[in-house]
C-alpha positions in Angstrom: -184.2 -37.1 121.1 -180.4 -37.7 120.6 -179.2 -41.2 120.6 -177.4 -42.4 123.7 -173.6 -42.5 123.5 -173.5 -46.1 124.7 -175.7 -49.1 124.3 -178.3 -49.5 127.1 -177.5 -52.2 129.8 -175.1 -52.7 132.6 -171.6 -51.7 131.3 -168.5 -53.9 131.7 -165.6 -52.9 133.8 -163.6 -52.0 130.7 -166.5 -49.8 129.4 -166.7 -48.0 132.7 -162.9 -47.4 132.7 -163.1 -46.1 129.1 -166.0 -43.7 130.0 -164.2 -42.4 133.1 -160.9 -41.7 131.3 -162.5 -40.1 128.3 -165.2 -38.0 130.0 -164.5 -34.2 129.8 -166.3 -33.7 133.2 -166.3 -35.4 136.6 -167.8 -38.9 136.2 -169.8 -40.0 139.2 -172.4 -42.8 139.5 -175.1 -40.5 138.2 -173.1 -39.6 135.1 -172.2 -43.2 134.4 -175.8 -44.4 134.7 -177.0 -41.6 132.4 -174.4 -42.3 129.8 -175.4 -46.0 129.6 -179.1 -45.4 129.9 -179.5 -47.6 133.0 -182.8 -48.6 134.6 -183.5 -48.2 138.3 -182.7 -51.9 138.9 -179.5 -51.6 136.8 -178.4 -48.6 138.9 -178.5 -50.8 142.0 -176.3 -53.3 140.2 -174.0 -50.4 139.0 -173.4 -49.3 142.6 -172.3 -52.9 143.5 -170.1 -53.1 140.4 -168.4 -49.7 141.2 -167.7 -50.9 144.7 -166.2 -54.1 143.4 -164.0 -52.1 141.0 -162.8 -49.9 143.9 -162.0 -53.0 146.0 -160.1 -54.5 143.1 -158.0 -51.4 142.8 -159.3 -50.4 139.3 -160.9 -47.1 140.3 -160.8 -44.6 143.1 -163.1 -41.8 144.1 -162.3 -38.1 144.3 -164.0 -35.5 146.5 -167.6 -35.1 145.3 -167.8 -38.9 144.6 -166.5 -38.6 141.1 -164.5 -41.6 140.0 -161.1 -41.8 138.3 -158.7 -44.6 137.4 -156.8 -46.0 140.3 -153.3 -44.4 140.5 -154.6 -41.7 138.1 -156.1 -38.2 138.5 -159.6 -37.0 138.7 -160.8 -35.3 135.5 -161.2 -32.0 137.4 -159.2 -31.3 140.5 -157.3 -28.7 142.5 -153.6 -28.3 141.7 -150.8 -26.4 143.4 -148.1 -24.8 141.2 -144.8 -26.3 142.4 -142.3 -25.0 139.9 -141.8 -22.6 136.9 -138.7 -23.6 135.1 -136.3 -21.3 133.2 -138.0 -22.2 130.0 -141.3 -20.8 131.3 -142.9 -24.2 131.7 -145.3 -24.3 134.6 -145.6 -27.5 136.7 -148.2 -28.5 139.2 -149.0 -31.3 141.6 -152.4 -32.4 143.1 -153.2 -30.7 146.3 -154.7 -34.0 147.5 -153.1 -37.3 146.6 -154.0 -40.5 148.4 -153.2 -43.1 145.7 -151.0 -46.0 146.7 -150.6 -47.4 143.2 -148.4 -44.7 141.8 -146.2 -41.8 142.8 -147.7 -38.3 142.9 -147.8 -37.1 139.3 -146.3 -33.9 138.0 -148.5 -32.0 135.5 -147.4 -29.5 132.9 -149.9 -26.6 133.0 -151.0 -25.5 129.5 -152.1 -21.8 129.6 -153.7 -19.9 126.9 -151.4 -16.8 127.0 -147.8 -16.8 125.8 -146.5 -15.7 129.2 -147.3 -17.5 132.4 -149.5 -15.6 134.9 -149.0 -18.3 137.5 -146.2 -18.5 140.1 -145.1 -21.0 142.7 -147.6 -21.5 145.4 -150.7 -20.5 143.3 -153.7 -22.9 143.4 -155.9 -23.7 140.4 -158.9 -25.7 139.5 -157.9 -27.6 136.4 -159.1 -30.2 133.9 -156.5 -32.9 133.6 -155.7 -35.2 130.7 -153.2 -38.0 130.2 -150.8 -37.3 127.3 -148.4 -40.0 126.4 -146.5 -40.8 129.6 -147.3 -37.6 131.3 -150.2 -35.4 132.4 -151.4 -32.0 131.1 -153.5 -29.6 133.2 -155.9 -27.0 131.6 -156.6 -24.2 134.1 -160.3 -23.5 134.6 -160.1 -21.1 137.6 -157.4 -19.6 139.8 -158.1 -20.1 143.5 -157.1 -18.3 146.6 -153.4 -18.7 147.1 -152.0 -20.9 149.8 -148.5 -20.8 151.2 -146.1 -23.3 149.5 -143.8 -23.8 152.5 -140.4 -25.3 152.1 -138.2 -26.7 154.9 -134.6 -25.8 154.4 -131.3 -24.6 155.8 -129.9 -21.0 155.2 -126.5 -20.9 153.5 -124.3 -17.8 153.2 -122.8 -17.4 149.7 -120.8 -14.6 148.2 -124.0 -13.2 146.5 -126.2 -13.4 149.6 -128.4 -15.9 151.5 -129.7 -19.0 149.9 -132.2 -21.7 151.0 -131.1 -25.3 150.6 -134.0 -27.8 150.9 -133.8 -30.7 153.4 -135.7 -33.2 151.2 -133.6 -35.6 149.1 -135.7 -34.8 146.0 -135.2 -31.0 146.5 -132.2 -30.3 144.3 -132.6 -26.6 143.7 -131.5 -23.7 146.0 -133.4 -20.4 146.2 -132.2 -16.9 146.9 -133.7 -15.6 150.2 -135.5 -12.2 149.9 -136.4 -12.0 153.5 -134.6 -14.0 156.2 -136.4 -12.4 159.2 -134.4 -13.1 162.4 -132.9 -16.3 161.0 -129.2 -16.6 160.5 -127.0 -18.7 158.2 -127.0 -22.4 159.3 -130.5 -22.2 160.8 -133.3 -24.6 159.9 -136.2 -22.6 158.7 -139.7 -22.8 157.1 -139.9 -20.5 154.0 -142.4 -19.6 151.4 -141.5 -19.8 147.8 -142.8 -17.1 145.5 -142.2 -15.4 142.1 -141.5 -16.6 138.6 -138.4 -17.3 136.6 -135.9 -16.0 136.3 -136.4 -14.9 139.9 -138.0 -17.4 142.4 -137.2 -16.3 145.9 -137.8 -17.6 149.4 -139.2 -15.7 152.4 -138.5 -17.2 155.8 -141.7 -17.6 157.8 -140.4 -19.5 160.9 -137.0 -20.1 162.4 -136.6 -23.6 163.8 -133.0 -23.5 165.1 -129.9 -25.6 164.6 -130.6 -28.5 162.2 -127.7 -30.5 163.7 -128.8 -30.1 167.3 -130.2 -33.1 169.1 -134.0 -33.5 168.5 -133.8 -31.4 165.3 -134.1 -34.5 163.0 -137.5 -35.4 164.3 -138.5 -31.8 164.2 -137.7 -31.7 160.5 -139.9 -34.7 159.9 -142.8 -33.2 161.9 -142.8 -30.1 159.8 -141.9 -31.8 156.5 -144.9 -34.2 156.8 -147.3 -31.8 158.5 -147.7 -33.9 161.6 -149.8 -32.2 164.3 -147.7 -32.0 167.5 -149.5 -29.5 169.7 -152.8 -30.2 171.5 -155.3 -27.4 171.7 -156.5 -26.0 175.0 -159.9 -27.6 174.5 -158.4 -31.0 174.1 -156.1 -30.6 177.1 -158.9 -29.3 179.3 -161.1 -32.2 178.4 -158.3 -34.7 179.0 -157.8 -33.4 182.5 -161.5 -33.8 183.2 -161.9 -37.3 181.9 -158.7 -38.4 183.6 -160.5 -38.1 186.9 -163.3 -40.5 185.8 -163.8 -43.4 188.2 -163.4 -46.7 186.5 -166.7 -47.9 187.9 -167.7 -51.0 189.9 -169.4 -52.8 187.0 -166.2 -54.3 185.8 -164.7 -57.7 186.0 -162.1 -57.7 188.8 -158.8 -59.2 187.5 -156.5 -57.6 190.1 -155.7 -61.0 191.6 -154.1 -62.2 188.4 -150.3 -61.7 188.0 -150.7 -59.9 184.6 -147.4 -58.5 183.2 -146.7 -55.9 180.6 -143.6 -56.8 178.4 -142.4 -53.9 176.3 -139.3 -52.2 174.9 -137.0 -50.8 177.7 -137.6 -47.3 176.3 -141.4 -47.7 175.9 -143.3 -44.4 176.3 -146.7 -46.1 177.0 -148.0 -49.5 178.0 -151.3 -50.5 176.5 -151.1 -54.3 176.6 -150.5 -56.9 179.3 -150.7 -60.7 179.3 -151.4 -63.7 181.6 -151.7 -67.4 181.0 -152.3 -70.6 183.0 -153.1 -74.3 182.3 -156.8 -74.7 181.4 -158.8 -76.7 184.0 -161.6 -77.2 181.5 -161.9 -81.0 180.9 -162.9 -80.2 177.3 -159.5 -78.5 176.7 -157.1 -81.1 178.1 -153.5 -80.0 177.7 -154.7 -76.5 176.6 -154.4 -73.1 178.1 -156.5 -70.1 179.2 -155.1 -66.6 178.7 -156.0 -63.0 179.2 -154.8 -60.2 176.9 -155.6 -57.0 178.8 -155.7 -53.8 176.8 -156.0 -50.2 178.1 -159.7 -49.2 177.9 -159.2 -46.0 176.0 -162.8 -46.1 174.7 -164.0 -45.4 178.3 -162.1 -42.1 178.4 -162.2 -41.0 174.7 -165.9 -40.9 173.7 -167.1 -40.5 170.1 -167.4 -36.9 169.0 -165.5 -35.4 171.9 -162.7 -32.9 171.4 -160.1 -35.6 172.3 -161.7 -38.0 169.8 -161.7 -35.4 166.9 -158.0 -34.7 167.6 -157.1 -38.4 167.8 -158.9 -39.1 164.5 -157.0 -36.1 162.9 -153.7 -37.6 164.0 -154.6 -41.2 163.2 -151.8 -42.7 165.2 -148.8 -41.9 167.5 -145.5 -41.2 165.7 -142.4 -42.6 167.3 -139.0 -41.1 166.8 -135.7 -42.0 168.5 -135.8 -38.9 170.7 -139.5 -38.2 171.1 -143.0 -39.5 170.5 -145.8 -37.4 169.0 -148.8 -39.1 170.7 -152.2 -39.6 169.4 -153.6 -38.8 172.8 -152.5 -36.1 175.4 -149.9 -37.3 177.8 -152.2 -37.4 180.8 -154.0 -40.2 179.0 -151.4 -41.9 176.9 -148.6 -42.0 179.5 -150.6 -41.9 182.7 -154.3 -42.8 183.1 -154.5 -45.3 180.2 -151.0 -46.6 180.5 -150.8 -50.0 182.3 -148.3 -49.4 185.1 -147.0 -51.6 187.9 -149.2 -51.7 191.0 -151.8 -49.3 189.6 -155.5 -50.2 189.1 -156.3 -49.5 185.5 -159.4 -49.8 183.3 -159.0 -52.5 180.7 -160.8 -54.3 177.9 -160.0 -57.9 178.6 -159.8 -60.6 175.9 -160.2 -64.0 177.5 -158.8 -66.8 175.3 -159.1 -70.5 175.4 -156.1 -72.0 173.6 -156.0 -75.7 172.5 -152.8 -77.6 173.0 -152.1 -77.3 169.3 -152.4 -73.5 169.6 -155.8 -73.1 167.9 -158.2 -70.6 169.5 -161.2 -72.6 170.8 -163.2 -69.7 172.4 -163.0 -66.1 173.4 -165.0 -63.5 175.3 -164.6 -59.8 176.0 -165.2 -57.9 179.2 -164.5 -54.5 180.7 -162.2 -55.2 183.6 -160.0 -53.6 186.2 -156.4 -54.9 186.3 -153.4 -54.3 188.5 -150.2 -54.9 186.6 -147.7 -57.1 188.5 -144.7 -55.8 186.7 -143.6 -53.8 183.6 -140.8 -55.9 182.2 -138.4 -55.0 179.3 -138.1 -57.6 176.6 -134.5 -58.2 177.3 -135.1 -58.7 181.1 -138.0 -61.1 180.5 -135.9 -63.2 178.1 -132.9 -63.2 180.5 -135.1 -64.2 183.5 -136.8 -67.0 181.6 -133.5 -68.3 180.1 -132.0 -68.3 183.7 -135.0 -70.3 184.9 -134.6 -72.9 182.1 -130.9 -73.2 182.8 -131.5 -73.7 186.5 -134.3 -76.3 185.9 -132.1 -78.2 183.5 -129.2 -78.3 185.8 -131.3 -78.8 188.9 -129.9 -75.7 190.6 -131.7 -74.9 193.8 -132.7 -71.2 194.2 -131.2 -69.6 197.3 -133.4 -67.7 199.7 -134.2 -64.3 198.4 -132.5 -61.4 200.2 -132.3 -57.7 199.3 -128.7 -58.1 198.2 -129.7 -60.8 195.7 -132.0 -58.5 193.7 -129.4 -57.6 191.1 -130.5 -59.5 188.0 -133.9 -59.7 186.2 -134.2 -63.2 187.4 -133.7 -62.3 191.1 -136.1 -59.3 190.9 -138.9 -61.3 189.2 -138.4 -64.4 191.5 -138.7 -62.1 194.5 -142.2 -61.2 193.3 -143.1 -64.7 192.4 -143.3 -63.8 188.7 -141.0 -66.5 187.3 -143.2 -69.5 188.0 -146.4 -67.4 188.4 -146.2 -65.5 185.1 -143.3 -66.1 182.8 -143.2 -69.9 182.8 -146.9 -70.4 181.9 -146.7 -67.5 179.4 -143.9 -69.3 177.6 -145.6 -72.6 177.7 -148.9 -71.3 176.2 -146.8 -69.4 173.6 -145.2 -72.6 172.5 -148.7 -73.8 171.6 -149.5 -70.5 169.8 -146.2 -70.8 167.9 -147.1 -74.3 166.8 -150.3 -73.0 165.3 -148.4 -70.1 163.6 -146.0 -72.6 162.0 -148.9 -74.7 160.8 -150.5 -71.8 158.9 -147.1 -70.7 157.4 -147.3 -66.9 157.5 -144.9 -64.9 155.3 -141.4 -65.4 156.8 -139.0 -62.6 155.7 -136.1 -61.9 158.0 -136.0 -58.0 157.9 -134.1 -56.5 160.8 -135.3 -53.2 162.3 -132.7 -50.4 162.9 -132.4 -49.1 166.4 -130.9 -45.6 167.2 -129.6 -45.4 170.7 -129.2 -41.8 172.2 -127.5 -40.6 175.3 -129.2 -38.4 177.9 -128.4 -35.3 175.8 -129.8 -36.7 172.6 -126.5 -37.5 171.0 -126.1 -40.7 168.9 -124.4 -43.5 170.7 -125.0 -46.3 168.2 -127.1 -47.4 165.2 -127.6 -51.2 164.9 -130.2 -53.8 164.0 -132.6 -54.4 166.8 -132.1 -57.8 168.4 -135.0 -60.2 167.8 -135.8 -62.3 170.9 -138.3 -65.0 171.7 -139.8 -62.5 174.1 -140.7 -60.3 171.1 -142.3 -63.3 169.3 -144.2 -64.3 172.4 -145.9 -60.9 172.8 -146.4 -60.7 169.1 -148.3 -64.0 169.0 -150.5 -63.2 172.0 -151.4 -59.9 170.3 -152.2 -61.6 167.0 -154.4 -64.1 168.9 -156.3 -61.3 170.5 -156.6 -59.4 167.2 -158.1 -62.5 165.5 -160.5 -63.0 168.4 -161.7 -59.4 168.2 -162.4 -59.7 164.5 -164.2 -63.0 164.8 -166.2 -61.9 167.9 -167.5 -58.9 166.0 -168.3 -61.0 162.9 -170.3 -63.3 165.2 -172.2 -60.3 166.5 -172.7 -59.0 163.0 -171.1 -55.8 164.2 -168.9 -53.4 162.2 -165.2 -54.4 161.9 -162.3 -52.3 160.9 -160.1 -55.0 159.4 -156.4 -54.9 158.8 -156.2 -56.0 155.2 -153.2 -57.4 153.3 -154.2 -58.5 149.9 -152.3 -60.8 147.5 -149.9 -59.2 145.1 -151.3 -57.8 141.8 -150.8 -60.0 138.8 -148.3 -57.6 137.2 -146.2 -57.8 140.4 -146.2 -61.6 140.3 -145.3 -61.5 136.6 -142.4 -59.3 137.4 -141.3 -61.6 140.3 -141.6 -64.6 138.0 -139.4 -63.0 135.4 -136.9 -62.1 138.0 -136.8 -65.5 139.6 -136.2 -67.2 136.2 -132.9 -65.3 135.9 -131.8 -67.5 138.8 -133.4 -70.7 137.5 -136.2 -70.5 140.2 -139.8 -71.2 139.0 -143.0 -69.5 140.1 -146.2 -70.9 138.7 -148.8 -68.1 138.2 -151.8 -70.4 137.9 -151.7 -71.4 141.6 -153.5 -69.8 144.5 -151.0 -67.4 146.0 -150.4 -68.0 149.7 -147.6 -66.9 152.1 -146.2 -70.4 151.8 -145.8 -69.8 148.1 -143.1 -67.2 148.9 -141.6 -69.2 151.8 -141.1 -72.2 149.5 -139.3 -70.0 147.0 -136.9 -69.0 149.7 -136.6 -72.6 150.7 -135.6 -73.5 147.1 -133.1 -70.7 147.0 -131.5 -72.1 150.2 -128.1 -70.7 151.1 -127.3 -69.4 147.6 -125.5 -66.0 147.6 -128.5 -64.4 145.8 -130.9 -65.2 148.7 -130.9 -61.5 149.9 -131.8 -60.4 146.3 -134.7 -62.8 146.1 -135.9 -61.8 149.6 -135.8 -58.2 148.6 -137.9 -58.8 145.4 -140.4 -60.9 147.3 -140.9 -58.0 149.7 -141.3 -55.5 146.8 -143.9 -57.7 145.2 -146.2 -57.4 148.2 -149.1 -55.0 148.5 -149.3 -52.4 151.3 -151.6 -53.3 154.1 -154.5 -51.0 154.9 -157.6 -50.6 157.1 -161.1 -51.2 155.7 -164.6 -52.5 156.9 -164.6 -55.0 154.0 -162.7 -58.2 154.8 -160.2 -59.4 152.2 -158.0 -61.3 154.6 -154.4 -60.8 155.7 -152.1 -62.6 153.3 -148.9 -62.0 155.2 -150.2 -63.5 158.5 -152.2 -66.2 156.6 -155.3 -65.2 158.4 -158.9 -64.9 157.1 -160.1 -62.4 159.7 -157.8 -59.9 161.3 -158.3 -56.6 163.1 -156.1 -54.3 165.2 -157.3 -54.4 168.8 -154.2 -54.2 171.0 -152.9 -50.6 170.7 -155.7 -48.1 171.3 -153.4 -45.6 172.9 -151.4 -45.2 169.7 -153.7 -46.3 166.8 -157.2 -44.9 166.1 -158.2 -48.1 164.3 -157.9 -50.0 167.5 -160.1 -47.5 169.3 -162.8 -48.1 166.6 -162.6 -51.8 167.2 -162.9 -51.3 171.0 -166.0 -49.2 170.5 -167.5 -51.8 168.3 -166.9 -54.5 170.9 -168.3 -52.3 173.7 -171.4 -51.7 171.6 -171.8 -55.3 170.5 -171.3 -56.8 174.0 -173.3 -54.0 175.7 -170.4 -53.1 178.0 -171.4 -49.6 178.9 -170.6 -46.1 177.6 -168.2 -45.3 174.8 -169.6 -47.7 172.2 -169.6 -47.2 168.4 -172.1 -44.7 167.2 -174.4 -45.2 164.1 -172.6 -42.3 162.4 -169.2 -44.0 162.9 -170.6 -47.3 161.7 -171.9 -45.6 158.5 -168.5 -43.9 158.0 -166.2 -46.9 158.3 -165.0 -46.7 154.7 -164.0 -43.1 155.0 -162.4 -43.6 158.4 -160.4 -46.6 157.1 -159.1 -44.6 154.1 -158.1 -41.7 156.4 -156.2 -43.7 159.0 -154.5 -45.8 156.3 -153.2 -42.5 154.8 -152.1 -41.2 158.2 -150.3 -44.5 158.9 -148.3 -44.1 155.7 -147.5 -40.5 156.7 -146.2 -41.7 160.1 -144.1 -44.5 158.5 -142.5 -42.1 156.1 -141.7 -39.6 158.9 -140.2 -42.2 161.1 -138.1 -43.7 158.2 -136.9 -40.2 157.1 -135.9 -39.4 160.7 -133.9 -42.7 161.1 -132.2 -41.9 157.8 -131.1 -38.5 159.2 -129.8 -40.0 162.4 -127.9 -42.6 160.5 -126.4 -39.9 158.2 -125.4 -38.0 161.3 -123.8 -41.1 162.8 -121.9 -41.8 159.6 -120.8 -38.2 159.1 -117.7 -39.0 161.2 -116.8 -41.8 158.7 -116.8 -39.7 155.6 -113.7 -40.7 153.5 -113.6 -44.2 154.9 -114.4 -47.5 153.1 -117.7 -49.0 154.1 -119.4 -52.3 153.3 -122.6 -51.8 151.5 -125.5 -53.8 150.0 -127.3 -52.9 146.8 -131.0 -52.3 147.6 -132.2 -51.0 144.2 -131.0 -50.9 140.6 -132.2 -48.5 137.9 -131.1 -47.5 134.5 -129.2 -44.5 135.9 -127.3 -46.4 138.7 -127.9 -48.3 141.9 -128.8 -47.5 145.5 -126.8 -49.0 148.3 -127.3 -49.3 152.1 -124.4 -49.4 154.6 -124.4 -52.9 156.0 -125.6 -53.3 159.6 -126.5 -49.6 160.0 -128.7 -48.5 157.1 -128.7 -45.2 155.3 -129.2 -45.1 151.5 -127.0 -43.5 148.9 -126.8 -43.5 145.1 -124.0 -44.7 142.9 -124.5 -43.2 139.5 -123.9 -45.4 136.5 -121.2 -43.0 135.3 -119.1 -44.0 138.3 -119.1 -47.7 137.4 -116.5 -47.4 134.7 -113.8 -47.9 137.3 -115.0 -51.4 137.7 -115.2 -52.3 134.1 -112.8 -50.1 132.1 -115.2 -47.6 130.8 -117.5 -50.1 129.1 -121.2 -49.7 128.3 -123.7 -51.0 130.8 -127.2 -52.1 130.0 -130.1 -52.3 132.3 -131.9 -55.6 132.6 -135.4 -54.6 133.8 -136.6 -58.2 134.6 -133.5 -59.2 136.7 -133.0 -55.6 138.1 -129.4 -55.6 137.1 -126.8 -53.4 135.4 -124.7 -55.6 133.2 -121.3 -54.7 131.5 -121.4 -55.2 127.7 -117.8 -56.6 127.5 -117.0 -58.0 130.9 -120.4 -59.2 132.0 -119.9 -57.5 135.4 -123.2 -57.3 137.2 -124.6 -54.9 139.8 -127.8 -56.5 141.3 -130.0 -56.1 144.3 -128.6 -57.8 147.4 -125.0 -57.7 146.1 -122.3 -56.6 148.6 -119.5 -54.1 147.7 -116.9 -52.0 149.4 -117.3 -48.3 148.5 -116.0 -45.0 149.9 -118.4 -42.8 151.8 -118.0 -39.5 150.0 -120.7 -37.5 151.7 -123.2 -37.9 154.6 -125.8 -35.2 154.9 -127.7 -35.3 158.2 -130.2 -32.6 157.2 -131.5 -34.6 154.1 -130.5 -38.0 155.3 -128.8 -38.7 152.0 -125.4 -40.4 151.4 -123.1 -40.4 148.4 -120.7 -43.1 147.6 -117.5 -43.1 145.5 -115.4 -45.9 144.1 -112.4 -47.0 146.3 -109.0 -45.5 145.4 -107.5 -47.2 142.4 -110.9 -48.2 141.0 -111.5 -45.0 139.1 -111.8 -44.7 135.3 -108.6 -44.7 133.3 -107.6 -41.2 132.1 -109.3 -40.4 128.8 -111.7 -43.3 129.0 -115.2 -42.7 127.8 -117.8 -42.4 130.5 -120.3 -45.3 130.6 -123.8 -45.0 129.5 -126.8 -47.3 129.9 -128.6 -49.0 127.1 -132.0 -49.9 128.4 -133.4 -52.8 126.4 -136.6 -54.7 126.6 -136.3 -58.3 127.8 -133.3 -59.9 129.3 -129.7 -59.2 128.1 -128.3 -62.1 126.1 -125.2 -62.4 128.3 -126.8 -62.5 131.8 -124.5 -64.4 134.1 -125.9 -66.2 137.1 -124.4 -65.6 140.6 -122.7 -68.4 142.5 -124.3 -70.3 145.4 -122.8 -68.7 148.5 -124.9 -67.2 151.1 -124.3 -63.6 152.2 
């Protein structure tokens, strides 16, 4: 009998990683147990150890339950050929890539023959291996070919039609062999095929004018593969369930002046709030509140056609000109949407809030609500501010007449909603805000861009979205309800889909520590990392002019939040238990939480099924991935709108802020508007007389060898906007006139060195 390859006994984490990375076949739990000669009892311990390693971000699982190093590739996987370069090298990418820890790898395919038999779009089953800093793929079997579709714009050149990709990373153009009915200038979907020296494109679908209103979101929908058409079975089922009676076995809350406060352009309304002083003697000075959420679980039952489609989408995707909803419009915008004066089915979260803002108690009921008003954030703020001003100045309100109903204050006062709704909501919120301040959540001031369109879809303005107390008010009520939902399910020992935000990985903290030291700011790595840790860093930085740079690096050090049934807390909010409960119209995770509450509290049909409870891990992974897809699509679309808005300013000088520095240049964003562009390092000679620049990796700076001139994250500059491409969303900057390199000067190059440059200069202490 051959000797075992490893010593018997439960392996260490490092031994498991070593086995997974060195195995020449897929390494699942069975293979690991066999390799280490584990007993039945040790196999149980191995299962727990592998789960811990996955939770710690050390390993991930591939289809078939084989494990691989987190951020790495399975030993055997399906690849798609993405490129065959002029030298005959074949390149491939994983057909499935869910890892957050690293960008999608590009693999060089090593074939046995001298001439490649593979072309762009081919699919292969391959064995992968890490070689140096890259990956090698060894083909095992060629699979049925799938279309490698590319989104691009047709261009007419002297030698024929060419396809120009819309993605920023797509730098090549391809000759078009078959344009179908598409014409130059059209946005198209095309299939790439062939091998060097002749890779061509065949148009498969004409999408229209890429510069027309609504095209930018259409590009993102196709580019990211977002489902935007509901099947007939889903629509038919939606029409049927929309006629369901809400039932009589619900708590009647129609007498409460519950209000929904949302953006002025909100497409759906799935949350509403009410508060009043608590008459419970045990909660003196405290408050009672209701957060009413659309009861989507009543209409969307597990396993239904609507449910399957909602899970496939994962969430609604919001663009400036349209929304791609998770649920059909008859549900998302009608039956489930909480509208003024309409009786609606709701899942009500009843909260008891102490005078210090702590949650004392909570309960959940199925209820029927009648919204007293749908109020825009700006109108709610204006009405409340007017009330405060009148109270302060002892201004008596005149009798309400029809002609008085011109302002938000007048309209809401006419319905009794100033004193009946807004004043108590604000008073209870001040208590919730006090509790938030006590727990010190992560406080980064990161403005959101808002694109304003006219009725024809043309861009009117792009500007940071104003942040009002009304926004914070609703946010804190929603956070309170989310905490209550998580804790209620924990008490019931029911499944919870947590919103998890873990502390930064140690390597991220080491990088942040090294960066902060360049400014003389200390970060002790031995301490327990809390949100307050980062807030105190910003407090120590104060009003120094490098504050934006530090804030940017703190943000980059954070991990990405995700959904999972295992609770690891929410670092950013400084909360131990947190779930998403308040948006079931637009997030599938909230629907799962609703179903678990319905089942735990025995509230009727539509509860969580045993199959769903057993699949929480898989559901969490899927909806986390779909959330990332939606965020990327929304961000890309905003970039395209911004580029279209800035297209009229090409040639002008613009104020920019550096957002990223690499060894080949820096990325900059136009102040107050957004839109990212690259300034290559070769262009920087104009600032520094053609000198050498070196890249300081720790401080994220480019530093001039002779002058000491620095280009660092957060720094503000004036540059010329040379190009603004609405189709790709990319910008290109140039130096202002008179700042170019002297004739005959040598172009700069970057010397990347380990550690800090010897002549790092600290910035001054002015705020931005």
